[in-house]
OpenMM code with the backbone's topology and positions (N, CA, C; nanometers):
from openmm import Vec3, app, unit

residues = "TYR GLY LEU GLN LYS LEU GLY VAL HIS ASN VAL GLY VAL PHE PHE THR ARG GLY ILE LEU ILE ASP VAL LEU GLY TYR LYS GLY GLY ASP ARG LEU PRO SER GLY TYR VAL ILE THR PRO ASP ASP VAL GLN GLY ALA LEU SER TRP GLN GLY THR HIS GLU PRO ALA GLU GLY ASP VAL VAL LEU PHE TYR THR GLY HIS GLY LYS LEU TRP MET ASN ASP ASN ALA GLU TYR ASN LYS GLY CYS PRO GLY PRO GLY VAL THR VAL ALA LYS TRP LEU ILE ASP LYS LYS VAL CYS LEU VAL GLY ALA ASP GLN TRP ALA VAL GLU ALA VAL PRO GLY GLU ASP LYS ASP ARG PRO PHE GLU CYS HIS GLN TRP TRP ILE THR MET ASN GLY ILE TYR LEU HIS GLU ASN LEU ASP LEU ALA GLN LEU ALA ALA ASP ARG VAL TYR GLU PHE THR TYR ILE PHE SER PRO LEU ARG LEU LYS GLY ALA THR GLY SER PRO GLY ASN PRO ILE ALA VAL VAL".split()
positions = [
    Vec3(-6.0060, 15.4274, -0.0253),
    Vec3(-5.9896, 15.5125, 0.0913),
    Vec3(-6.0894, 15.4693, 0.1982),
    Vec3(-6.0440, 15.4665, 0.3197),
    Vec3(-6.1321, 15.4283, 0.4301),
    Vec3(-6.1365, 15.2776, 0.4496),
    Vec3(-6.2093, 15.2373, 0.5484),
    Vec3(-6.2238, 15.0946, 0.5770),
    Vec3(-6.3223, 15.0321, 0.4797),
    Vec3(-6.2867, 14.9194, 0.4254),
    Vec3(-6.3772, 14.8495, 0.3355),
    Vec3(-6.4456, 14.7339, 0.4076),
    Vec3(-6.3684, 14.6343, 0.4448),
    Vec3(-6.4243, 14.5149, 0.5079),
    Vec3(-6.4832, 14.5443, 0.6453),
    Vec3(-6.4171, 14.6312, 0.7222),
    Vec3(-6.4591, 14.6553, 0.8602),
    Vec3(-6.5246, 14.7914, 0.8807),
    Vec3(-6.5653, 14.8582, 0.7755),
    Vec3(-6.6301, 14.9884, 0.7879),
    Vec3(-6.7665, 14.9780, 0.8537),
    Vec3(-6.8125, 15.0898, 0.9102),
    Vec3(-6.9396, 15.0910, 0.9810),
    Vec3(-7.0573, 15.0633, 0.8868),
    Vec3(-7.0364, 15.0775, 0.7565),
    Vec3(-7.1440, 15.0470, 0.6617),
    Vec3(-7.1799, 14.8980, 0.6617),
    Vec3(-7.0970, 14.8157, 0.7227),
    Vec3(-7.1241, 14.6720, 0.7332),
    Vec3(-7.1901, 14.6320, 0.8648),
    Vec3(-7.2117, 14.7285, 0.9534),
    Vec3(-7.2707, 14.6994, 1.0844),
    Vec3(-7.4226, 14.7034, 1.0732),
    Vec3(-7.4861, 14.6057, 1.1298),
    Vec3(-7.6321, 14.6012, 1.1279),
    Vec3(-7.6932, 14.6766, 1.2446),
    Vec3(-7.8191, 14.6543, 1.2679),
    Vec3(-7.8936, 14.7161, 1.3765),
    Vec3(-7.8684, 14.6387, 1.5059),
    Vec3(-7.8514, 14.7111, 1.6150),
    Vec3(-7.8419, 14.6493, 1.7473),
    Vec3(-7.9815, 14.6483, 1.8080),
    Vec3(-8.0268, 14.5321, 1.8483),
    Vec3(-8.1554, 14.5144, 1.9149),
    Vec3(-8.1340, 14.4007, 2.0133),
    Vec3(-8.1002, 14.4347, 2.1375),
    Vec3(-8.0596, 14.3323, 2.2333),
    Vec3(-8.0812, 14.3820, 2.3752),
    Vec3(-8.0517, 14.2973, 2.4710),
    Vec3(-8.0610, 14.3377, 2.6112),
    Vec3(-7.9477, 14.4330, 2.6439),
    Vec3(-7.9820, 14.5409, 2.7113),
    Vec3(-7.8828, 14.6343, 2.7615),
    Vec3(-7.8771, 14.6266, 2.9129),
    Vec3(-7.7552, 14.6403, 2.9656),
    Vec3(-7.7345, 14.6421, 3.1100),
    Vec3(-7.6593, 14.7696, 3.1451),
    Vec3(-7.7143, 14.8472, 3.2372),
    Vec3(-7.6442, 14.9639, 3.2901),
    Vec3(-7.5741, 14.9215, 3.4178),
    Vec3(-7.4434, 14.9388, 3.4215),
    Vec3(-7.3684, 14.9129, 3.5456),
    Vec3(-7.3412, 15.0492, 3.6075),
    Vec3(-7.4174, 15.0794, 3.7112),
    Vec3(-7.4132, 15.2101, 3.7771),
    Vec3(-7.3049, 15.2091, 3.8850),
    Vec3(-7.1813, 15.2225, 3.8404),
    Vec3(-7.0688, 15.2213, 3.9341),
    Vec3(-7.0743, 15.3445, 4.0241),
    Vec3(-7.1177, 15.4578, 3.9698),
    Vec3(-7.1288, 15.5795, 4.0504),
    Vec3(-7.2315, 15.5607, 4.1618),
    Vec3(-7.3478, 15.5048, 4.1299),
    Vec3(-7.4491, 15.4818, 4.2320),
    Vec3(-7.3994, 15.3889, 4.3419),
    Vec3(-7.3266, 15.2868, 4.3028),
    Vec3(-7.2713, 15.1902, 4.3975),
    Vec3(-7.1642, 15.2542, 4.4858),
    Vec3(-7.0744, 15.3336, 4.4254),
    Vec3(-6.9636, 15.3935, 4.4999),
    Vec3(-7.0061, 15.5213, 4.5734),
    Vec3(-7.1067, 15.5909, 4.5206),
    Vec3(-7.1522, 15.7163, 4.5802),
    Vec3(-7.0729, 15.8357, 4.5288),
    Vec3(-7.1241, 15.9530, 4.5581),
    Vec3(-7.0582, 16.0763, 4.5171),
    Vec3(-7.1238, 16.1385, 4.3954),
    Vec3(-7.0620, 16.2477, 4.3474),
    Vec3(-7.1156, 16.3221, 4.2332),
    Vec3(-7.0707, 16.2619, 4.1009),
    Vec3(-6.9458, 16.2138, 4.0968),
    Vec3(-6.8915, 16.1474, 3.9783),
    Vec3(-6.7648, 16.0747, 4.0195),
    Vec3(-6.7288, 15.9722, 3.9440),
    Vec3(-6.6017, 15.9053, 3.9699),
    Vec3(-6.4901, 15.9978, 3.9220),
    Vec3(-6.3771, 15.9995, 3.9906),
    Vec3(-6.2686, 16.0901, 3.9507),
    Vec3(-6.2060, 16.0501, 3.8169),
    Vec3(-6.1552, 16.1488, 3.7446),
    Vec3(-6.0841, 16.1221, 3.6191),
    Vec3(-5.9726, 16.0230, 3.6448),
    Vec3(-5.9599, 15.9266, 3.5567),
    Vec3(-5.8549, 15.8261, 3.5694),
    Vec3(-5.8918, 15.7073, 3.6569),
    Vec3(-6.0070, 15.7123, 3.7254),
    Vec3(-6.0454, 15.6016, 3.8120),
    Vec3(-6.0641, 15.4752, 3.7286),
    Vec3(-6.0002, 15.3669, 3.7702),
    Vec3(-6.0092, 15.2399, 3.6990),
    Vec3(-6.1161, 15.1531, 3.7665),
    Vec3(-6.2206, 15.1235, 3.6912),
    Vec3(-6.3266, 15.0357, 3.7407),
    Vec3(-6.2736, 14.8930, 3.7421),
    Vec3(-6.2801, 14.8308, 3.8591),
    Vec3(-6.2242, 14.6975, 3.8814),
    Vec3(-6.3340, 14.5914, 3.8756),
    Vec3(-6.2942, 14.4641, 3.8687),
    Vec3(-6.3945, 14.3566, 3.8777),
    Vec3(-6.4757, 14.3632, 4.0071),
    Vec3(-6.4126, 14.4028, 4.1178),
    Vec3(-6.4863, 14.4171, 4.2440),
    Vec3(-6.5922, 14.5261, 4.2341),
    Vec3(-6.5598, 14.6374, 4.1648),
    Vec3(-6.6579, 14.7434, 4.1429),
    Vec3(-6.7762, 14.6912, 4.0621),
    Vec3(-6.7479, 14.6167, 3.9567),
    Vec3(-6.8536, 14.5638, 3.8696),
    Vec3(-6.9418, 14.4667, 3.9476),
    Vec3(-6.8802, 14.3715, 4.0177),
    Vec3(-6.9588, 14.2738, 4.0935),
    Vec3(-7.0384, 14.3425, 4.2042),
    Vec3(-6.9760, 14.4400, 4.2704),
    Vec3(-7.0458, 14.5147, 4.3754),
    Vec3(-7.1652, 14.5903, 4.3203),
    Vec3(-7.1466, 14.6568, 4.2062),
    Vec3(-7.2563, 14.7328, 4.1448),
    Vec3(-7.3686, 14.6399, 4.0998),
    Vec3(-7.3336, 14.5283, 4.0355),
    Vec3(-7.4359, 14.4341, 3.9907),
    Vec3(-7.5159, 14.3798, 4.1091),
    Vec3(-7.4480, 14.3478, 4.2175),
    Vec3(-7.5155, 14.2981, 4.3371),
    Vec3(-7.6031, 14.4073, 4.3982),
    Vec3(-7.5499, 14.5279, 4.4106),
    Vec3(-7.6231, 14.6426, 4.4653),
    Vec3(-7.7491, 14.6712, 4.3842),
    Vec3(-7.7398, 14.6559, 4.2529),
    Vec3(-7.8519, 14.6804, 4.1628),
    Vec3(-7.9502, 14.5641, 4.1582),
    Vec3(-7.9037, 14.4443, 4.1925),
    Vec3(-7.9856, 14.3246, 4.1766),
    Vec3(-7.9946, 14.2802, 4.0314),
    Vec3(-7.8858, 14.3036, 3.9561),
    Vec3(-7.8811, 14.2738, 3.8130),
    Vec3(-7.7960, 14.1503, 3.7875),
    Vec3(-7.8407, 14.0670, 3.6945),
    Vec3(-7.7632, 13.9503, 3.6536),
    Vec3(-7.6404, 13.9927, 3.5747),
    Vec3(-7.5398, 13.9076, 3.5731),
    Vec3(-7.4206, 13.9330, 3.4917),
    Vec3(-7.4574, 13.9354, 3.3444),
    Vec3(-7.3776, 14.0044, 3.2645),
    Vec3(-7.4032, 14.0068, 3.1207),
    Vec3(-7.3929, 13.8674, 3.0599),
    Vec3(-7.4657, 13.8488, 2.9509),
    Vec3(-7.4637, 13.7222, 2.8765),
    Vec3(-7.4239, 13.7518, 2.7317),
    Vec3(-7.4025, 13.6476, 2.6571),
    Vec3(-7.3618, 13.6611, 2.5175),
    Vec3(-7.4608, 13.7485, 2.4403),
    Vec3(-7.4069, 13.8450, 2.3663),
    Vec3(-7.4882, 13.9336, 2.2838),
    Vec3(-7.5406, 14.0571, 2.3536),
    Vec3(-7.5181, 14.0699, 2.4834),
    Vec3(-7.5658, 14.1871, 2.5574),
    Vec3(-7.4827, 14.3111, 2.5262),
    Vec3(-7.5428, 14.4263, 2.5538),
    Vec3(-7.4745, 14.5556, 2.5534),
    Vec3(-7.4545, 14.5931, 2.6997),
    Vec3(-7.3330, 14.6369, 2.7346),
    Vec3(-7.3025, 14.6764, 2.8716),
    Vec3(-7.2613, 14.8233, 2.8713),
    Vec3(-7.3314, 14.9039, 2.9519),
    Vec3(-7.3059, 15.0471, 2.9603),
    Vec3(-7.2639, 15.0837, 3.1026),
    Vec3(-7.1602, 15.1645, 3.1151),
    Vec3(-7.1081, 15.2061, 3.2448),
    Vec3(-7.1475, 15.3509, 3.2736),
    Vec3(-7.2090, 15.3712, 3.3911),
    Vec3(-7.2411, 15.5070, 3.4355),
    Vec3(-7.1390, 15.5493, 3.5407),
    Vec3(-7.0666, 15.6573, 3.5089),
    Vec3(-6.9600, 15.7077, 3.5968),
    Vec3(-6.9864, 15.8489, 3.6483),
    Vec3(-7.0821, 15.9181, 3.5876),
    Vec3(-7.1078, 16.0580, 3.6219),
    Vec3(-7.0172, 16.1563, 3.5501),
    Vec3(-6.9196, 16.1054, 3.4747),
    Vec3(-6.8239, 16.1924, 3.4067),
    Vec3(-6.8914, 16.2813, 3.3019),
    Vec3(-6.9986, 16.2341, 3.2429),
    Vec3(-7.0689, 16.3101, 3.1415),
    Vec3(-7.1265, 16.4416, 3.1927),
    Vec3(-7.1407, 16.4553, 3.3245),
    Vec3(-7.1909, 16.5809, 3.3827),
    Vec3(-7.0983, 16.6981, 3.3530),
    Vec3(-6.9724, 16.6685, 3.3232),
    Vec3(-6.8753, 16.7743, 3.2963),
    Vec3(-6.8897, 16.8337, 3.1561),
    Vec3(-6.9498, 16.7580, 3.0641),
    Vec3(-6.9621, 16.8013, 2.9245),
    Vec3(-7.0336, 16.9364, 2.9175),
    Vec3(-6.9684, 17.0318, 2.8537),
    Vec3(-7.0167, 17.1686, 2.8341),
    Vec3(-7.0298, 17.2463, 2.9656),
    Vec3(-6.9840, 17.1899, 3.0754),
    Vec3(-6.9802, 17.2598, 3.2039),
    Vec3(-6.8367, 17.2850, 3.2481),
    Vec3(-6.7509, 17.1874, 3.2268),
    Vec3(-6.6088, 17.1991, 3.2585),
    Vec3(-6.5325, 17.1133, 3.1573),
    Vec3(-6.5230, 17.1629, 3.0351),
    Vec3(-6.4625, 17.0847, 2.9272),
    Vec3(-6.3158, 17.0546, 2.9520),
    Vec3(-6.2445, 17.1435, 3.0214),
    Vec3(-6.1031, 17.1164, 3.0510),
    Vec3(-6.0903, 16.9908, 3.1369),
    Vec3(-6.1718, 16.9802, 3.2387),
    Vec3(-6.1692, 16.8617, 3.3255),
    Vec3(-6.2227, 16.7391, 3.2505),
    Vec3(-6.3264, 16.7582, 3.1715),
    Vec3(-6.3855, 16.6493, 3.0949),
    Vec3(-6.2824, 16.5856, 3.0022),
    Vec3(-6.2022, 16.6680, 2.9368),
    Vec3(-6.1059, 16.6193, 2.8388),
    Vec3(-5.9738, 16.5734, 2.8992),
    Vec3(-5.9499, 16.6052, 3.0253),
    Vec3(-5.8222, 16.5718, 3.0902),
    Vec3(-5.8020, 16.4210, 3.1050),
    Vec3(-5.9055, 16.3499, 3.1251),
    Vec3(-5.9024, 16.2051, 3.1467),
    Vec3(-6.0424, 16.1607, 3.1801),
    Vec3(-6.0603, 16.0322, 3.2065),
    Vec3(-6.1943, 15.9865, 3.2432),
    Vec3(-6.1868, 15.8540, 3.3180),
    Vec3(-6.2882, 15.8309, 3.4020),
    Vec3(-6.2977, 15.7016, 3.4693),
    Vec3(-6.3532, 15.5982, 3.3733),
    Vec3(-6.3261, 15.4732, 3.3998),
    Vec3(-6.3820, 15.3674, 3.3165),
    Vec3(-6.3197, 15.2335, 3.3474),
    Vec3(-6.3649, 15.1311, 3.2788),
    Vec3(-6.3130, 14.9961, 3.3029),
    Vec3(-6.1639, 14.9860, 3.2744),
    Vec3(-6.0994, 14.8973, 3.3466),
    Vec3(-5.9611, 14.8619, 3.3201),
    Vec3(-5.9554, 14.7347, 3.2376),
    Vec3(-5.8357, 14.6906, 3.2078),
    Vec3(-5.8151, 14.5753, 3.1199),
    Vec3(-5.8757, 14.4469, 3.1773),
    Vec3(-5.8709, 14.4292, 3.3080),
    Vec3(-5.9277, 14.3074, 3.3676),
    Vec3(-6.0776, 14.3002, 3.3419),
    Vec3(-6.1466, 14.4130, 3.3565),
    Vec3(-6.2905, 14.4172, 3.3275),
    Vec3(-6.3133, 14.3993, 3.1773),
    Vec3(-6.2276, 14.4585, 3.0953),
    Vec3(-6.2401, 14.4421, 2.9494),
    Vec3(-6.2341, 14.2947, 2.9119),
    Vec3(-6.1390, 14.2227, 2.9668),
    Vec3(-6.1247, 14.0801, 2.9356),
    Vec3(-6.2422, 13.9989, 2.9901),
    Vec3(-6.2951, 14.0377, 3.1058),
    Vec3(-6.4123, 13.9711, 3.1626),
    Vec3(-6.5311, 13.9857, 3.0685),
    Vec3(-6.5497, 14.1066, 3.0124),
    Vec3(-6.6590, 14.1298, 2.9183),
    Vec3(-6.6384, 14.0523, 2.7885),
    Vec3(-6.5135, 14.0374, 2.7472),
    Vec3(-6.4832, 13.9547, 2.6301),
    Vec3(-6.5257, 13.8111, 2.6565),
    Vec3(-6.4907, 13.7605, 2.7747),
    Vec3(-6.5301, 13.6231, 2.8108),
    Vec3(-6.6824, 13.6061, 2.8140),
    Vec3(-6.7540, 13.7124, 2.8481),
    Vec3(-6.9010, 13.7086, 2.8514),
    Vec3(-6.9603, 13.7171, 2.7107),
    Vec3(-6.8781, 13.7517, 2.6113),
    Vec3(-6.9180, 13.7613, 2.4706),
    Vec3(-7.0234, 13.8697, 2.4469),
    Vec3(-7.0037, 13.9858, 2.5134),
    Vec3(-7.0929, 14.0982, 2.4880),
    Vec3(-7.0660, 14.1522, 2.3476),
    Vec3(-7.1624, 14.2234, 2.2909),
    Vec3(-7.1441, 14.2740, 2.1547),
    Vec3(-7.1029, 14.4201, 2.1508),
    Vec3(-7.1264, 14.4943, 2.2602),
    Vec3(-7.0963, 14.6368, 2.2622),
    Vec3(-7.0771, 14.6812, 2.4062),
    Vec3(-6.9833, 14.7745, 2.4264),
    Vec3(-6.9593, 14.8346, 2.5572),
    Vec3(-6.9682, 14.9856, 2.5393),
    Vec3(-7.0366, 15.0524, 2.6308),
    Vec3(-7.0515, 15.1971, 2.6212),
    Vec3(-7.0375, 15.2633, 2.7572),
    Vec3(-7.0295, 15.3967, 2.7545),
    Vec3(-7.0155, 15.4723, 2.8787),
    Vec3(-7.0573, 15.6166, 2.8575),
    Vec3(-7.0677, 15.6886, 2.9682),
    Vec3(-7.1059, 15.8294, 2.9657),
    Vec3(-6.9835, 15.9205, 2.9577),
    Vec3(-6.8827, 15.8763, 2.8862),
    Vec3(-6.7620, 15.9565, 2.8676),
    Vec3(-6.6998, 15.9229, 2.7335),
    Vec3(-6.5911, 15.9878, 2.6999),
    Vec3(-6.5390, 15.9845, 2.5630),
    Vec3(-6.4483, 15.8676, 2.5289),
    Vec3(-6.4118, 15.7828, 2.6222),
    Vec3(-6.3187, 15.6744, 2.5894),
    Vec3(-6.3735, 15.5348, 2.6171),
    Vec3(-6.4746, 15.5219, 2.6978),
    Vec3(-6.5327, 15.3954, 2.7415),
    Vec3(-6.4342, 15.3145, 2.8245),
    Vec3(-6.3218, 15.3695, 2.8580),
    Vec3(-6.2241, 15.3044, 2.9452),
    Vec3(-6.1531, 15.4121, 3.0264),
    Vec3(-6.0834, 15.3704, 3.1296),
    Vec3(-6.0105, 15.4660, 3.2128),
    Vec3(-5.8978, 15.5315, 3.1330),
    Vec3(-5.8874, 15.6627, 3.1463),
    Vec3(-5.7779, 15.7376, 3.0841),
    Vec3(-5.7157, 15.8222, 3.1933),
    Vec3(-5.5862, 15.8033, 3.2245),
    Vec3(-5.4863, 15.7393, 3.1411),
    Vec3(-5.4824, 15.5872, 3.1472),
    Vec3(-5.5533, 15.5244, 3.2351),
    Vec3(-5.5529, 15.3778, 3.2401),
    Vec3(-5.4518, 15.3241, 3.3394),
    Vec3(-5.4431, 15.1933, 3.3428),
    Vec3(-5.3564, 15.1276, 3.4412),
    Vec3(-5.2086, 15.1418, 3.4089),
    Vec3(-5.1753, 15.1460, 3.2810),
    Vec3(-5.0354, 15.1532, 3.2387),
    Vec3(-5.0213, 15.2679, 3.1390),
    Vec3(-4.9546, 15.3743, 3.1812),
    Vec3(-4.9422, 15.4931, 3.0955),
    Vec3(-4.8651, 15.4649, 2.9665),
    Vec3(-4.7886, 15.3562, 2.9640),
    Vec3(-4.7160, 15.3193, 2.8423),
    Vec3(-4.8019, 15.2378, 2.7455),
    Vec3(-4.9244, 15.2047, 2.7863),
    Vec3(-5.0151, 15.1255, 2.7009),
    Vec3(-5.1525, 15.1938, 2.6969),
    Vec3(-5.1585, 15.3129, 2.6365),
    Vec3(-5.2862, 15.3858, 2.6351),
    Vec3(-5.3918, 15.3147, 2.5513),
    Vec3(-5.5138, 15.3293, 2.5931),
    Vec3(-5.6296, 15.2751, 2.5219),
    Vec3(-5.6173, 15.1248, 2.4960),
    Vec3(-5.5681, 15.0558, 2.5962),
    Vec3(-5.5501, 14.9115, 2.5834),
    Vec3(-5.6835, 14.8379, 2.5725),
    Vec3(-5.7877, 14.8870, 2.6422),
    Vec3(-5.9190, 14.8223, 2.6318),
    Vec3(-5.9708, 14.8307, 2.4885),
    Vec3(-5.9476, 14.9447, 2.4218),
    Vec3(-5.9886, 14.9581, 2.2822),
    Vec3(-5.9283, 14.8453, 2.1984),
    Vec3(-5.8008, 14.8201, 2.2214),
    Vec3(-5.7325, 14.7159, 2.1448),
    Vec3(-5.7937, 14.5788, 2.1713),
    Vec3(-5.8191, 14.5500, 2.2989),
    Vec3(-5.8783, 14.4205, 2.3337),
    Vec3(-6.0191, 14.4087, 2.2773),
    Vec3(-6.1002, 14.5128, 2.2918),
    Vec3(-6.2391, 14.5050, 2.2474),
    Vec3(-6.2519, 14.5092, 2.0958),
    Vec3(-6.2067, 14.6183, 2.0363),
    Vec3(-6.2325, 14.6383, 1.8931),
    Vec3(-6.1435, 14.5493, 1.8069),
    Vec3(-6.0141, 14.5675, 1.8208),
    Vec3(-5.9195, 14.5046, 1.7282),
    Vec3(-5.9132, 14.3536, 1.7427),
    Vec3(-5.9047, 14.3058, 1.8657),
    Vec3(-5.8839, 14.1625, 1.8861),
    Vec3(-6.0125, 14.0816, 1.8997),
    Vec3(-6.1253, 14.1485, 1.9322),
    Vec3(-6.2465, 14.0713, 1.9586),
    Vec3(-6.3724, 14.1228, 1.8898),
    Vec3(-6.3624, 14.2306, 1.8127),
    Vec3(-6.4763, 14.2786, 1.7360),
    Vec3(-6.5927, 14.3296, 1.8187),
    Vec3(-6.5655, 14.3771, 1.9398),
    Vec3(-6.6699, 14.4329, 2.0252),
    Vec3(-6.6775, 14.5834, 1.9984),
    Vec3(-6.7959, 14.6306, 1.9689),
    Vec3(-6.8174, 14.7713, 1.9367),
    Vec3(-6.8161, 14.8571, 2.0627),
    Vec3(-6.7904, 14.9867, 2.0437),
    Vec3(-6.7923, 15.0832, 2.1531),
    Vec3(-6.8945, 15.1920, 2.1235),
    Vec3(-6.9579, 15.2409, 2.2300),
    Vec3(-7.0511, 15.3527, 2.2172),
    Vec3(-7.0123, 15.4565, 2.3216),
    Vec3(-6.9614, 15.5685, 2.2734),
    Vec3(-6.9043, 15.6721, 2.3599),
    Vec3(-7.0025, 15.7865, 2.3832),
    Vec3(-6.9779, 15.8617, 2.4916),
    Vec3(-7.0501, 15.9858, 2.5212),
    Vec3(-7.2015, 15.9679, 2.5332),
    Vec3(-7.2438, 15.8616, 2.5961),
    Vec3(-7.3870, 15.8373, 2.6139),
    Vec3(-7.4413, 15.9161, 2.7324),
    Vec3(-7.5630, 15.9634, 2.7215),
    Vec3(-7.6300, 16.0301, 2.8328),
    Vec3(-7.7067, 15.9239, 2.9105),
    Vec3(-7.6474, 15.8778, 3.0188),
    Vec3(-7.7047, 15.7686, 3.0982),
    Vec3(-7.7623, 15.8161, 3.2315),
    Vec3(-7.7599, 15.9465, 3.2550),
    Vec3(-7.7989, 16.0012, 3.3850),
    Vec3(-7.9434, 15.9666, 3.4218),
    Vec3(-8.0358, 15.9765, 3.3254),
    Vec3(-8.1767, 15.9495, 3.3576),
    Vec3(-8.1997, 15.8018, 3.3874),
    Vec3(-8.1341, 15.7129, 3.3119),
    Vec3(-8.1462, 15.5696, 3.3417),
    Vec3(-8.0989, 15.5412, 3.4839),
    Vec3(-7.9843, 15.6006, 3.5209),
    Vec3(-7.9307, 15.5791, 3.6559),
    Vec3(-8.0240, 15.6388, 3.7611),
    Vec3(-8.0743, 15.7601, 3.7369),
    Vec3(-8.1636, 15.8251, 3.8336),
    Vec3(-8.2911, 15.7433, 3.8542),
    Vec3(-8.3402, 15.6823, 3.7463),
    Vec3(-8.4621, 15.6015, 3.7547),
    Vec3(-8.4342, 15.4568, 3.7949),
    Vec3(-8.3076, 15.4250, 3.8168),
    Vec3(-8.2657, 15.2895, 3.8541),
    Vec3(-8.3103, 15.1848, 3.7514),
    Vec3(-8.2964, 15.2215, 3.6250),
    Vec3(-8.3265, 15.1304, 3.5152),
    Vec3(-8.1957, 15.0637, 3.4765),
    Vec3(-8.1794, 14.9394, 3.5162),
    Vec3(-8.0524, 14.8703, 3.4967),
    Vec3(-8.0575, 14.7648, 3.3867),
    Vec3(-8.1775, 14.7264, 3.3450),
    Vec3(-8.1925, 14.6331, 3.2335),
    Vec3(-8.3011, 14.6873, 3.1412),
    Vec3(-8.2768, 14.6777, 3.0113),
    Vec3(-8.3665, 14.7366, 2.9128),
    Vec3(-8.3352, 14.6757, 2.7769),
    Vec3(-8.4178, 14.7060, 2.6793),
    Vec3(-8.3869, 14.6694, 2.5416),
    Vec3(-8.3094, 14.7847, 2.4809),
    Vec3(-8.1936, 14.7544, 2.4258),
    Vec3(-8.1060, 14.8551, 2.3644),
    Vec3(-8.1247, 14.8474, 2.2133),
    Vec3(-8.1557, 14.9629, 2.1539),
    Vec3(-8.1740, 14.9699, 2.0088),
    Vec3(-8.0839, 15.0796, 1.9543),
    Vec3(-8.0082, 15.0455, 1.8528),
    Vec3(-7.9246, 15.1449, 1.7844),
    Vec3(-7.9054, 15.1020, 1.6401),
    Vec3(-7.9348, 15.1926, 1.5497),
    Vec3(-7.9171, 15.1671, 1.4077),
    Vec3(-7.8144, 15.2671, 1.3545),
    Vec3(-7.6885, 15.2238, 1.3394),
    Vec3(-7.5858, 15.3171, 1.2933),
    Vec3(-7.6128, 15.3671, 1.1517),
    Vec3(-7.5789, 15.4907, 1.1287),
    Vec3(-7.5842, 15.5462, 0.9945),
    Vec3(-7.4722, 15.4794, 0.9156),
    Vec3(-7.5036, 15.4193, 0.8045),
    Vec3(-7.4070, 15.3389, 0.7290),
    Vec3(-7.3207, 15.4267, 0.6389),
    Vec3(-7.2181, 15.4848, 0.6978),
    Vec3(-7.1252, 15.5706, 0.6243),
    Vec3(-7.0148, 15.4838, 0.5661),
    Vec3(-7.0084, 15.4749, 0.4359),
    Vec3(-6.9138, 15.3854, 0.3690),
    Vec3(-6.7694, 15.4236, 0.4026),
    Vec3(-6.6949, 15.3262, 0.4543),
    Vec3(-6.5538, 15.3437, 0.4860),
    Vec3(-6.5259, 15.4099, 0.6195),
    Vec3(-6.6294, 15.4462, 0.6948),
    Vec3(-6.6098, 15.5156, 0.8229),
    Vec3(-6.5881, 15.4160, 0.9368),
    Vec3(-6.5263, 15.4636, 1.0442),
    Vec3(-6.5011, 15.3799, 1.1610),
    Vec3(-6.6079, 15.3978, 1.2678),
    Vec3(-6.6931, 15.4982, 1.2544),
    Vec3(-6.7980, 15.5235, 1.3528),
    Vec3(-6.9182, 15.5866, 1.2867),
    Vec3(-7.0213, 15.6087, 1.3674),
    Vec3(-7.1465, 15.6587, 1.3117),
    Vec3(-7.2236, 15.7379, 1.4150),
    Vec3(-7.2845, 15.8483, 1.3725),
    Vec3(-7.3783, 15.9161, 1.4628),
    Vec3(-7.5074, 15.8360, 1.4693),
    Vec3(-7.5897, 15.8690, 1.5651),
    Vec3(-7.7176, 15.8012, 1.5772),
    Vec3(-7.7812, 15.8327, 1.7100),
    Vec3(-7.8958, 15.7761, 1.7330),
    Vec3(-7.9706, 15.8001, 1.8549),
    Vec3(-8.0034, 15.6666, 1.9201),
    Vec3(-7.9211, 15.6234, 2.0173),
    Vec3(-7.9504, 15.4961, 2.0837),
    Vec3(-8.0767, 15.5104, 2.1703),
    Vec3(-8.1493, 15.4023, 2.1833),
    Vec3(-8.2736, 15.4038, 2.2580),
    Vec3(-8.2720, 15.2906, 2.3610),
    Vec3(-8.3139, 15.3231, 2.4830),
    Vec3(-8.3346, 15.2221, 2.5862),
    Vec3(-8.4860, 15.2076, 2.6049),
    Vec3(-8.5379, 15.0907, 2.5711),
    Vec3(-8.6795, 15.0638, 2.5868),
    Vec3(-8.6981, 14.9912, 2.7181),
    Vec3(-8.7769, 15.0518, 2.8045),
    Vec3(-8.7965, 14.9990, 2.9401),
    Vec3(-8.9263, 14.9232, 2.9478),
] * unit.nanometer
topology = app.Topology()
chain = topology.addChain("A")
for resn in residues:
    res = topology.addResidue(resn, chain)
    for name in ("N", "CA", "C"):
        topology.addAtom(name, app.Element.getBySymbol(name[0]), res)
């Protein structure tokens, strides 16, 4: 029962460079709207605005959208959909050979996404086809407020045999 070969009990500790892509800071406003698809132009614009280098092999890339502000404040809106990367950005990150992608919302990608007939397509590209891990529901507000865009990312998943995910406490060391 459960995953054997690909279960989270086989995942080691993450200790690598983390990059926060503050799309909300770049675009402005209180939060990106639900369903907003982050484009390659948004990513390049945010990286340039931040003065941050593009991701490299083994990096963790985290997207700040402001959507997490809705958690426990407006759960109906929070659960309705979320902003996040689209498939073009997903494939760009695959080409960069990042090891993990995360966000301050529950899907790490735009929901409903670019094509309503292909839900959670980024998940398929990242996890299933390329073995890139996802980290959902991160609290990135303080990193964005402090303009911390590069840091050491540390996460040690709880090794639950046969599970597909793990609780834990990710750390950004500045």
